[in-house]
ZALO-687399 format. One record per residue (C-alpha): x, y, z. Coordinates in steps of 0.02 Angstrom, whole numbers, plus 50000, padded with zeros to 5 digits. Example, Ala and Ser with C-alpha at 12.3 -4.5 7.8 and 13.67 -1.06 7.14 Angstrom:
2
+-------+-------+-------+
!     X !     Y !     Z !
+-------+-------+-------+
! 50615 ! 49775 ! 50390 !
! 50684 ! 49947 ! 50357 !
+-------+-------+-------+
END
This chain:
495
+-------+-------+-------+
!     X !     Y !     Z !
+-------+-------+-------+
! 50000 ! 50000 ! 50000 !
! 50072 ! 50168 ! 49950 !
! 50096 ! 50304 ! 50079 !
! 49981 ! 50455 ! 50074 !
! 50057 ! 50594 ! 49966 !
! 50110 ! 50750 ! 50058 !
! 49995 ! 50861 ! 49956 !
! 49845 ! 50751 ! 49997 !
! 49881 ! 50752 ! 50184 !
! 49901 ! 50941 ! 50183 !
! 49745 ! 50964 ! 50079 !
! 49648 ! 50857 ! 50203 !
! 49715 ! 50958 ! 50348 !
! 49671 ! 51125 ! 50268 !
! 49496 ! 51062 ! 50229 !
! 49472 ! 51005 ! 50407 !
! 49532 ! 51172 ! 50475 !
! 49413 ! 51272 ! 50366 !
! 49268 ! 51157 ! 50402 !
! 49269 ! 51180 ! 50591 !
! 49223 ! 51328 ! 50697 !
! 49353 ! 51441 ! 50775 !
! 49322 ! 51357 ! 50943 !
! 49383 ! 51191 ! 50871 !
! 49546 ! 51252 ! 50799 !
! 49697 ! 51149 ! 50853 !
! 49780 ! 51194 ! 51017 !
! 49969 ! 51216 ! 51022 !
! 50083 ! 51178 ! 51170 !
! 50267 ! 51221 ! 51151 !
! 50377 ! 51139 ! 51283 !
! 50538 ! 51240 ! 51274 !
! 50677 ! 51164 ! 51380 !
! 50830 ! 51261 ! 51440 !
! 51001 ! 51192 ! 51387 !
! 50946 ! 51014 ! 51344 !
! 51070 ! 50931 ! 51226 !
! 51029 ! 50829 ! 51071 !
! 51076 ! 50666 ! 51153 !
! 51007 ! 50693 ! 51328 !
! 50851 ! 50587 ! 51305 !
! 50823 ! 50404 ! 51266 !
! 50743 ! 50424 ! 51095 !
! 50899 ! 50518 ! 51038 !
! 51013 ! 50379 ! 51097 !
! 51046 ! 50412 ! 51281 !
! 51066 ! 50243 ! 51368 !
! 51078 ! 50309 ! 51547 !
! 50944 ! 50440 ! 51580 !
! 50765 ! 50379 ! 51594 !
! 50644 ! 50483 ! 51490 !
! 50490 ! 50373 ! 51462 !
! 50368 ! 50515 ! 51429 !
! 50478 ! 50605 ! 51303 !
! 50515 ! 50440 ! 51218 !
! 50329 ! 50402 ! 51207 !
! 50300 ! 50574 ! 51132 !
! 50423 ! 50526 ! 50995 !
! 50336 ! 50359 ! 50967 !
! 50171 ! 50452 ! 50948 !
! 50236 ! 50586 ! 50830 !
! 50380 ! 50646 ! 50722 !
! 50559 ! 50652 ! 50785 !
! 50673 ! 50775 ! 50694 !
! 50856 ! 50724 ! 50683 !
! 50927 ! 50884 ! 50606 !
! 50835 ! 51020 ! 50701 !
! 50934 ! 51172 ! 50757 !
! 50916 ! 51300 ! 50893 !
! 50933 ! 51467 ! 50805 !
! 51074 ! 51515 ! 50923 !
! 51194 ! 51429 ! 51044 !
! 51129 ! 51528 ! 51193 !
! 50957 ! 51557 ! 51267 !
! 50904 ! 51736 ! 51227 !
! 50959 ! 51719 ! 51046 !
! 50848 ! 51570 ! 51012 !
! 50704 ! 51640 ! 51115 !
! 50712 ! 51796 ! 51007 !
! 50702 ! 51689 ! 50850 !
! 50553 ! 51589 ! 50913 !
! 50454 ! 51744 ! 50962 !
! 50495 ! 51847 ! 50806 !
! 50501 ! 51714 ! 50670 !
! 50666 ! 51793 ! 50618 !
! 50848 ! 51751 ! 50630 !
! 50898 ! 51846 ! 50786 !
! 51040 ! 51933 ! 50694 !
! 50908 ! 52049 ! 50619 !
! 50865 ! 52111 ! 50794 !
! 51037 ! 52100 ! 50874 !
! 50998 ! 51976 ! 51013 !
! 51140 ! 51861 ! 50963 !
! 51193 ! 51814 ! 51140 !
! 51105 ! 51790 ! 51304 !
! 51057 ! 51959 ! 51379 !
! 51169 ! 52050 ! 51426 !
! 51309 ! 51932 ! 51372 !
! 51487 ! 51897 ! 51426 !
! 51632 ! 52016 ! 51412 !
! 51816 ! 51982 ! 51377 !
! 51891 ! 52158 ! 51373 !
! 52068 ! 52104 ! 51328 !
! 52030 ! 51981 ! 51186 !
! 52074 ! 52007 ! 51003 !
! 51906 ! 52083 ! 50960 !
! 51768 ! 52181 ! 51043 !
! 51606 ! 52088 ! 51017 !
! 51452 ! 52187 ! 50964 !
! 51320 ! 52260 ! 51077 !
! 51175 ! 52143 ! 51119 !
! 51001 ! 52220 ! 51106 !
! 50940 ! 52218 ! 51286 !
! 50758 ! 52169 ! 51252 !
! 50646 ! 52103 ! 51115 !
! 50575 ! 52265 ! 51042 !
! 50393 ! 52292 ! 51085 !
! 50357 ! 52336 ! 50904 !
! 50408 ! 52160 ! 50852 !
! 50254 ! 52055 ! 50818 !
! 50277 ! 51897 ! 50921 !
! 50207 ! 51726 ! 50886 !
! 50099 ! 51753 ! 51040 !
! 50025 ! 51911 ! 50964 !
! 49996 ! 51825 ! 50797 !
! 49906 ! 51679 ! 50881 !
! 49804 ! 51797 ! 50989 !
! 49751 ! 51892 ! 50833 !
! 49694 ! 51724 ! 50760 !
! 49575 ! 51700 ! 50906 !
! 49684 ! 51600 ! 51025 !
! 49698 ! 51619 ! 51213 !
! 49885 ! 51631 ! 51243 !
! 49990 ! 51579 ! 51392 !
! 50173 ! 51583 ! 51442 !
! 50250 ! 51501 ! 51596 !
! 50432 ! 51496 ! 51650 !
! 50588 ! 51579 ! 51581 !
! 50575 ! 51725 ! 51460 !
! 50747 ! 51812 ! 51462 !
! 50702 ! 51939 ! 51328 !
! 50693 ! 52096 ! 51432 !
! 50630 ! 52168 ! 51595 !
! 50485 ! 52064 ! 51664 !
! 50369 ! 52212 ! 51689 !
! 50419 ! 52317 ! 51537 !
! 50458 ! 52187 ! 51404 !
! 50398 ! 52022 ! 51477 !
! 50275 ! 51901 ! 51397 !
! 50125 ! 51997 ! 51467 !
! 50181 ! 52144 ! 51358 !
! 50210 ! 52033 ! 51205 !
! 50044 ! 51952 ! 51170 !
! 50019 ! 51826 ! 51310 !
! 49853 ! 51835 ! 51403 !
! 49916 ! 51728 ! 51547 !
! 50099 ! 51758 ! 51588 !
! 50195 ! 51691 ! 51737 !
! 50380 ! 51732 ! 51724 !
! 50486 ! 51636 ! 51847 !
! 50666 ! 51670 ! 51899 !
! 50795 ! 51573 ! 51997 !
! 50857 ! 51392 ! 52007 !
! 50744 ! 51244 ! 52027 !
! 50746 ! 51199 ! 52212 !
! 50606 ! 51249 ! 52332 !
! 50634 ! 51422 ! 52405 !
! 50764 ! 51470 ! 52275 !
! 50647 ! 51529 ! 52136 !
! 50506 ! 51654 ! 52129 !
! 50373 ! 51726 ! 52016 !
! 50445 ! 51892 ! 51959 !
! 50302 ! 51975 ! 51866 !
! 50149 ! 51951 ! 51978 !
! 50101 ! 51930 ! 52161 !
! 49944 ! 51823 ! 52145 !
! 50035 ! 51665 ! 52090 !
! 50147 ! 51578 ! 52216 !
! 50226 ! 51405 ! 52230 !
! 50205 ! 51298 ! 52384 !
! 50354 ! 51311 ! 52504 !
! 50409 ! 51132 ! 52464 !
! 50377 ! 51139 ! 52277 !
! 50514 ! 51104 ! 52150 !
! 50516 ! 51233 ! 52010 !
! 50482 ! 51108 ! 51871 !
! 50334 ! 51038 ! 51968 !
! 50267 ! 51215 ! 51988 !
! 50286 ! 51252 ! 51802 !
! 50197 ! 51090 ! 51758 !
! 50056 ! 51130 ! 51879 !
! 50030 ! 51304 ! 51806 !
! 50026 ! 51231 ! 51630 !
! 49901 ! 51097 ! 51676 !
! 49790 ! 51227 ! 51760 !
! 49796 ! 51333 ! 51601 !
! 49745 ! 51184 ! 51495 !
! 49599 ! 51143 ! 51608 !
! 49536 ! 51322 ! 51612 !
! 49543 ! 51340 ! 51423 !
! 49491 ! 51167 ! 51365 !
! 49335 ! 51233 ! 51277 !
! 49423 ! 51361 ! 51167 !
! 49582 ! 51360 ! 51061 !
! 49740 ! 51400 ! 51158 !
! 49924 ! 51426 ! 51124 !
! 50035 ! 51386 ! 51273 !
! 50223 ! 51396 ! 51298 !
! 50302 ! 51320 ! 51451 !
! 50488 ! 51355 ! 51471 !
! 50560 ! 51270 ! 51626 !
! 50729 ! 51316 ! 51700 !
! 50783 ! 51134 ! 51697 !
! 50910 ! 51078 ! 51642 !
! 51011 ! 51238 ! 51666 !
! 51147 ! 51248 ! 51799 !
! 51167 ! 51257 ! 51948 !
! 51144 ! 51070 ! 51959 !
! 50999 ! 51037 ! 52076 !
! 50871 ! 50898 ! 52091 !
! 50770 ! 50806 ! 52221 !
! 50878 ! 50681 ! 52313 !
! 50769 ! 50528 ! 52279 !
! 50805 ! 50549 ! 52092 !
! 50988 ! 50592 ! 52119 !
! 51015 ! 50439 ! 52226 !
! 50935 ! 50328 ! 52094 !
! 51062 ! 50386 ! 51966 !
! 51207 ! 50373 ! 52088 !
! 51162 ! 50191 ! 52113 !
! 51134 ! 50163 ! 51929 !
! 51300 ! 50243 ! 51883 !
! 51412 ! 50128 ! 51982 !
! 51599 ! 50157 ! 52010 !
! 51651 ! 50172 ! 51827 !
! 51520 ! 50296 ! 51767 !
! 51582 ! 50465 ! 51706 !
! 51448 ! 50570 ! 51619 !
! 51314 ! 50631 ! 51630 !
! 51326 ! 50690 ! 51809 !
! 51195 ! 50599 ! 51917 !
! 51117 ! 50764 ! 51972 !
! 51104 ! 50819 ! 51791 !
! 51024 ! 50653 ! 51745 !
! 50896 ! 50683 ! 51883 !
! 50861 ! 50857 ! 51811 !
! 50824 ! 50781 ! 51642 !
! 50704 ! 50659 ! 51725 !
! 50617 ! 50805 ! 51812 !
! 50591 ! 50878 ! 51638 !
! 50522 ! 50712 ! 51579 !
! 50398 ! 50715 ! 51724 !
! 50339 ! 50887 ! 51666 !
! 50309 ! 50819 ! 51491 !
! 50213 ! 50672 ! 51563 !
! 50099 ! 50783 ! 51665 !
! 50060 ! 50895 ! 51515 !
! 50022 ! 50750 ! 51398 !
! 49914 ! 50667 ! 51531 !
! 49815 ! 50827 ! 51555 !
! 49785 ! 50844 ! 51368 !
! 49721 ! 50665 ! 51364 !
! 49611 ! 50686 ! 51517 !
! 49528 ! 50838 ! 51441 !
! 49492 ! 50744 ! 51280 !
! 49604 ! 50861 ! 51179 !
! 49730 ! 50737 ! 51106 !
! 49662 ! 50740 ! 50928 !
! 49659 ! 50929 ! 50918 !
! 49819 ! 50976 ! 51009 !
! 49992 ! 50993 ! 50935 !
! 50127 ! 50962 ! 51066 !
! 50302 ! 51022 ! 51022 !
! 50456 ! 50977 ! 51125 !
! 50625 ! 51061 ! 51097 !
! 50771 ! 51154 ! 51178 !
! 50837 ! 51332 ! 51168 !
! 51018 ! 51281 ! 51133 !
! 51136 ! 51135 ! 51144 !
! 51190 ! 51050 ! 51302 !
! 51321 ! 51105 ! 51428 !
! 51482 ! 51009 ! 51453 !
! 51550 ! 51125 ! 51587 !
! 51544 ! 51308 ! 51635 !
! 51633 ! 51436 ! 51526 !
! 51733 ! 51496 ! 51679 !
! 51765 ! 51318 ! 51735 !
! 51841 ! 51289 ! 51906 !
! 51862 ! 51103 ! 51942 !
! 51860 ! 51135 ! 52129 !
! 51685 ! 51208 ! 52117 !
! 51597 ! 51154 ! 51958 !
! 51558 ! 50976 ! 51908 !
! 51569 ! 50926 ! 51726 !
! 51389 ! 50911 ! 51671 !
! 51365 ! 50801 ! 51518 !
! 51444 ! 50718 ! 51368 !
! 51387 ! 50787 ! 51200 !
! 51459 ! 50642 ! 51097 !
! 51447 ! 50605 ! 50954 !
! 51426 ! 50793 ! 50928 !
! 51570 ! 50915 ! 50943 !
! 51562 ! 51070 ! 51051 !
! 51430 ! 51125 ! 51175 !
! 51319 ! 51271 ! 51222 !
! 51400 ! 51435 ! 51169 !
! 51480 ! 51362 ! 51012 !
! 51423 ! 51344 ! 50831 !
! 51481 ! 51164 ! 50822 !
! 51338 ! 51038 ! 50816 !
! 51341 ! 51014 ! 51004 !
! 51297 ! 51197 ! 51028 !
! 51151 ! 51210 ! 50908 !
! 51082 ! 51039 ! 50860 !
! 50941 ! 50999 ! 50982 !
! 50792 ! 50881 ! 51000 !
! 50627 ! 50918 ! 50914 !
! 50475 ! 50807 ! 50932 !
! 50303 ! 50852 ! 50865 !
! 50147 ! 50756 ! 50911 !
! 49989 ! 50799 ! 50814 !
! 49884 ! 50643 ! 50776 !
! 49780 ! 50714 ! 50631 !
! 49936 ! 50748 ! 50529 !
! 50089 ! 50661 ! 50603 !
! 50116 ! 50476 ! 50575 !
! 50165 ! 50396 ! 50739 !
! 50347 ! 50347 ! 50753 !
! 50407 ! 50440 ! 50599 !
! 50577 ! 50523 ! 50581 !
! 50624 ! 50679 ! 50482 !
! 50803 ! 50724 ! 50432 !
! 50766 ! 50887 ! 50340 !
! 50867 ! 51031 ! 50418 !
! 50749 ! 51143 ! 50515 !
! 50771 ! 51283 ! 50641 !
! 50685 ! 51374 ! 50785 !
! 50611 ! 51518 ! 50686 !
! 50510 ! 51391 ! 50586 !
! 50390 ! 51379 ! 50733 !
! 50311 ! 51549 ! 50700 !
! 50240 ! 51511 ! 50526 !
! 50200 ! 51332 ! 50578 !
! 50089 ! 51382 ! 50723 !
! 50009 ! 51527 ! 50629 !
! 49965 ! 51417 ! 50481 !
! 49894 ! 51282 ! 50594 !
! 49789 ! 51412 ! 50684 !
! 49726 ! 51492 ! 50521 !
! 49808 ! 51655 ! 50570 !
! 49902 ! 51784 ! 50468 !
! 50086 ! 51822 ! 50464 !
! 50129 ! 52003 ! 50502 !
! 50129 ! 52109 ! 50345 !
! 50274 ! 52224 ! 50390 !
! 50391 ! 52099 ! 50472 !
! 50509 ! 51983 ! 50381 !
! 50479 ! 51801 ! 50429 !
! 50631 ! 51694 ! 50398 !
! 50547 ! 51532 ! 50451 !
! 50459 ! 51402 ! 50345 !
! 50304 ! 51306 ! 50401 !
! 50345 ! 51131 ! 50461 !
! 50172 ! 51064 ! 50421 !
! 50231 ! 50984 ! 50257 !
! 50365 ! 50890 ! 50353 !
! 50247 ! 50839 ! 50491 !
! 50130 ! 50767 ! 50359 !
! 50272 ! 50687 ! 50261 !
! 50442 ! 50677 ! 50346 !
! 50525 ! 50635 ! 50180 !
! 50472 ! 50803 ! 50106 !
! 50587 ! 50950 ! 50075 !
! 50561 ! 51132 ! 50124 !
! 50652 ! 51199 ! 49971 !
! 50763 ! 51310 ! 50078 !
! 50939 ! 51334 ! 50012 !
! 51027 ! 51355 ! 50179 !
! 51011 ! 51399 ! 50362 !
! 51126 ! 51524 ! 50448 !
! 51198 ! 51555 ! 50620 !
! 51281 ! 51710 ! 50691 !
! 51362 ! 51713 ! 50863 !
! 51492 ! 51853 ! 50860 !
! 51535 ! 51831 ! 51044 !
! 51656 ! 51745 ! 51160 !
! 51568 ! 51612 ! 51262 !
! 51628 ! 51432 ! 51253 !
! 51717 ! 51472 ! 51091 !
! 51771 ! 51615 ! 50979 !
! 51655 ! 51735 ! 50886 !
! 51590 ! 51648 ! 50730 !
! 51458 ! 51632 ! 50596 !
! 51404 ! 51472 ! 50510 !
! 51302 ! 51409 ! 50364 !
! 51228 ! 51238 ! 50331 !
! 51180 ! 51197 ! 50153 !
! 51127 ! 51019 ! 50125 !
! 51259 ! 50903 ! 50195 !
! 51390 ! 51041 ! 50208 !
! 51424 ! 51156 ! 50353 !
! 51549 ! 51298 ! 50354 !
! 51604 ! 51393 ! 50510 !
! 51694 ! 51560 ! 50491 !
! 51779 ! 51630 ! 50645 !
! 51766 ! 51819 ! 50663 !
! 51918 ! 51865 ! 50768 !
! 52028 ! 51913 ! 50619 !
! 52134 ! 51755 ! 50624 !
! 52066 ! 51694 ! 50457 !
! 52006 ! 51524 ! 50519 !
! 51873 ! 51434 ! 50418 !
! 51811 ! 51256 ! 50441 !
! 51709 ! 51147 ! 50323 !
! 51624 ! 50984 ! 50370 !
! 51523 ! 50850 ! 50283 !
! 51389 ! 50815 ! 50413 !
! 51322 ! 50662 ! 50323 !
! 51487 ! 50571 ! 50347 !
! 51559 ! 50667 ! 50495 !
! 51426 ! 50719 ! 50620 !
! 51564 ! 50745 ! 50747 !
! 51648 ! 50878 ! 50639 !
! 51817 ! 50797 ! 50657 !
! 51888 ! 50822 ! 50481 !
! 51906 ! 50999 ! 50413 !
! 51888 ! 50987 ! 50224 !
! 51936 ! 51166 ! 50180 !
! 52098 ! 51115 ! 50094 !
! 52012 ! 50978 ! 49994 !
! 51857 ! 51077 ! 49943 !
! 51922 ! 51251 ! 49907 !
! 51788 ! 51296 ! 49781 !
! 51647 ! 51241 ! 49895 !
! 51727 ! 51336 ! 50039 !
! 51735 ! 51497 ! 49938 !
! 51555 ! 51478 ! 49882 !
! 51486 ! 51447 ! 50057 !
! 51592 ! 51584 ! 50132 !
! 51526 ! 51707 ! 50003 !
! 51346 ! 51654 ! 50036 !
! 51373 ! 51674 ! 50223 !
! 51446 ! 51849 ! 50202 !
! 51304 ! 51900 ! 50085 !
! 51178 ! 51839 ! 50212 !
! 51260 ! 51938 ! 50352 !
! 51250 ! 52094 ! 50244 !
! 51067 ! 52060 ! 50202 !
! 51012 ! 52045 ! 50384 !
! 51124 ! 52184 ! 50449 !
! 51219 ! 52068 ! 50565 !
! 51326 ! 52158 ! 50694 !
! 51509 ! 52114 ! 50685 !
! 51658 ! 52116 ! 50804 !
! 51791 ! 52248 ! 50784 !
! 51977 ! 52242 ! 50822 !
! 52016 ! 52277 ! 51004 !
! 52149 ! 52412 ! 51032 !
! 52166 ! 52348 ! 51211 !
! 52209 ! 52171 ! 51158 !
! 52325 ! 52090 ! 51284 !
! 52372 ! 51909 ! 51252 !
! 52418 ! 51882 ! 51434 !
! 52248 ! 51943 ! 51495 !
! 52140 ! 51884 ! 51350 !
! 52073 ! 51740 ! 51454 !
! 51990 ! 51856 ! 51582 !
! 51800 ! 51857 ! 51596 !
! 51717 ! 52016 ! 51658 !
! 51538 ! 52050 ! 51712 !
! 51450 ! 52176 ! 51600 !
! 51329 ! 52218 ! 51740 !
! 51458 ! 52245 ! 51878 !
! 51604 ! 52300 ! 51770 !
! 51726 ! 52187 ! 51862 !
! 51813 ! 52020 ! 51832 !
! 51719 ! 51858 ! 51858 !
! 51828 ! 51762 ! 51980 !
! 51789 ! 51578 ! 51956 !
! 51917 ! 51531 ! 52089 !
! 51821 ! 51632 ! 52218 !
! 51652 ! 51553 ! 52187 !
! 51586 ! 51439 ! 52321 !
! 51513 ! 51271 ! 52273 !
! 51325 ! 51248 ! 52280 !
! 51301 ! 51161 ! 52449 !
! 51270 ! 50976 ! 52432 !
! 51117 ! 50986 ! 52543 !
! 51044 ! 51110 ! 52419 !
! 51100 ! 51014 ! 52266 !
! 51011 ! 50858 ! 52322 !
! 50871 ! 50939 ! 52424 !
! 50761 ! 50836 ! 52537 !
! 50688 ! 50670 ! 52483 !
! 50499 ! 50667 ! 52467 !
+-------+-------+-------+
END
């Protein structure tokens, strides 16, 4: 029996959308994890961490193998998701406000301190289409009261700050929503999301939940930590048992959300999307082995959060939507975070903003037929900052990926991702023509979007180039002086 053609599946979807009332339009839930790496969950090959709910989501939907966070740090990708644009157009190319290395070879460009209010967000576009909109968790795109989600199109907005353990986080944009004294942050975020689903079950809703897990500092409930300590045994190296427990906390959140959707009878008309804002963390940028544990192993990918190697930008993406997605399917088409905007708007029968460039492409054709192609020539990355690597831009076109470093040392790297996912063999010398072509396309793209670039640093000092300074405090970040997170707080109290 032949598979259903992509055009037929899409035609059927469009007919079903136009045939129902506005109240029956599909719901959308975006589960937007912080710092989760491509290989942190079982369905992406992790043999150690237990993620049954995320794995089931993949069995019930489409798993994307070549999905990219738009940037290697949080604010950059969050900007892309909300705007539908590559964040280089807006200038949020690093987390806000960013790191500072005042004695390095180059001065990295200014980071826009907030998502501009005049930018039409995906929340505003969905609200205009008749959706009730909600946002819970981390925003990191400006001041909570001036530029938070409540100012950017979200009817129900609960912005939360601080690490995950009870008593260490708080709601930062409203006083009428409070966690219980003993409540873990991820549990609180799941509870708020479930409450939103239950309140809005009879009308179309668009909900984003963005937990702080699995961001450092490492912290998890001790009953989960102890399970992974026992499971690890004496010869286990990575991931760190506390980090593994944090991933499982995230899996619990996914389980609660999916269960709520099922209990409310919304499974057939709810799209659930699971992804991460950037690649995983191997260890802190200002690493001090006396204080900071090494977090996770990004193998087979190279690099980590804060780099443009695959480990910094390739992340999980799972989409469950029964009317369109064939259960257990896999898609290898390169896709990226700003594709969510047109995907959700098309699903919700909304309109894209007329006066705002949308760089994304709708993923609905791929969800209907994972073997389809988007017809996009290339995707681009721009991270002109020091973080876990040097300032760089990158382009992926088909199987090829080129990274150009922007600190005036002339370094360019070319990789064949089909044969070398670990980016171990630089092919620049062997493929000079291809290198020149991709480098030219990358430079043309930077010019088109007005990407901000580093400039030479007249204060360059090779002996002090390693120093990290705080932009906020205007003083060095002394990793040697940092105290470790107390073990009693890392593990918390068993419940």
